[in-house]
C-alpha atoms as one frame of an Amber mdcrd trajectory, in Angstrom:
protein
   9.967 -18.563 -14.015   8.263 -18.419 -10.633   4.514 -17.971 -10.531   3.528
 -14.428  -9.517   1.575 -14.113  -6.286  -1.022 -11.434  -5.746   0.324 -10.104
  -2.438  -2.917  -8.300  -1.659  -4.723 -11.662  -1.756  -2.647 -12.616   1.309
  -4.269  -9.881   3.415  -7.439 -10.511   5.368 -10.385  -8.775   3.645 -10.926
  -6.334   6.539  -7.275  -5.212   6.465  -6.182  -2.916   3.658  -2.595  -2.282
   2.668  -1.732   1.437   2.985  -1.380   1.711  -0.796  -4.990   0.552  -1.147
  -6.334   2.669   1.697  -5.285   6.066   0.377  -6.862   8.932  -1.492  -3.610
   9.525  -3.396  -2.287   6.373  -5.086   0.343   8.514  -6.858   2.074   8.961
  -3.492   4.008   5.736  -4.135   5.402   7.256  -7.343   6.024  10.787  -6.050
   8.779  13.113  -7.223   9.171  15.109  -3.992  11.518  13.549  -1.422   9.128
  14.370   1.449   6.317  12.471  -0.290   8.572   9.489  -0.980   9.605   9.365
   2.689   5.951   9.572   3.761   5.092   6.621   1.488   7.989   4.623   2.967
   6.689   5.415   6.466   3.217   4.128   5.572   4.740   0.903   4.256   6.359
   0.134   7.621   3.014  -0.967   9.088   1.815  -2.847   6.007   0.885  -6.507
   6.571   2.275  -7.521   3.142   5.416  -5.363   3.143   7.863  -8.265   2.821
   5.894  -9.979   0.049   5.481  -6.644  -1.758   9.233  -6.007  -1.644  10.042
  -9.542  -2.783   7.627  -9.223  -5.704   9.031  -5.847  -6.713  12.569  -7.229
  -6.673  11.485 -10.237  -8.732   9.768  -8.004 -11.299  12.575  -5.396 -11.215
   9.999  -2.623 -10.766  11.274   0.401 -12.689  10.393   2.996 -10.061   8.300
   3.846  -7.018   8.042   2.809  -3.386   7.532  -0.928  -2.998   7.665  -2.740
   0.337   9.018   0.370   2.023  11.986   0.718  -0.326  12.629   3.159  -3.180
  13.148   1.671  -6.641  14.870   3.531  -9.475  15.713   1.703 -12.666  14.641
  -1.641 -11.203  17.011  -1.433  -8.225  16.619  -0.416  -4.588  18.283   2.922
  -3.826  18.853   4.624  -0.476  17.222   7.900  -1.516  15.592   9.230  -4.622
  17.436  12.132  -6.170  15.259  15.118  -6.972  14.685  16.361 -10.476  17.047
  18.783 -12.135  20.792  19.182 -12.108  22.755  18.435  -8.964  24.532  21.357
  -7.334  27.969  22.105  -8.699  29.232  23.176  -5.306  27.885  21.677  -2.109
  27.096  24.157   0.678  29.546  24.241   3.580  28.527  22.037   6.486
């Protein structure tokens, strides 16, 4: 098994990853789609984004935004489905 790397140790001390420089750490585990998209946007400028994503894939993170991607059930998904039942009939486009 590969040795885990603390990705935040790779960042210069004066530079914080967006997930560390926030007043709402739950943002990376949000239920609302708008919040999830905002977290993904913040990840785009992160200096450890690639290492964060690689670590999350290696650990099969069960859920949340890691490295700018959404994880559900340990896998990257395109979008997180909201809570509740899906619509039976989709609205006309």
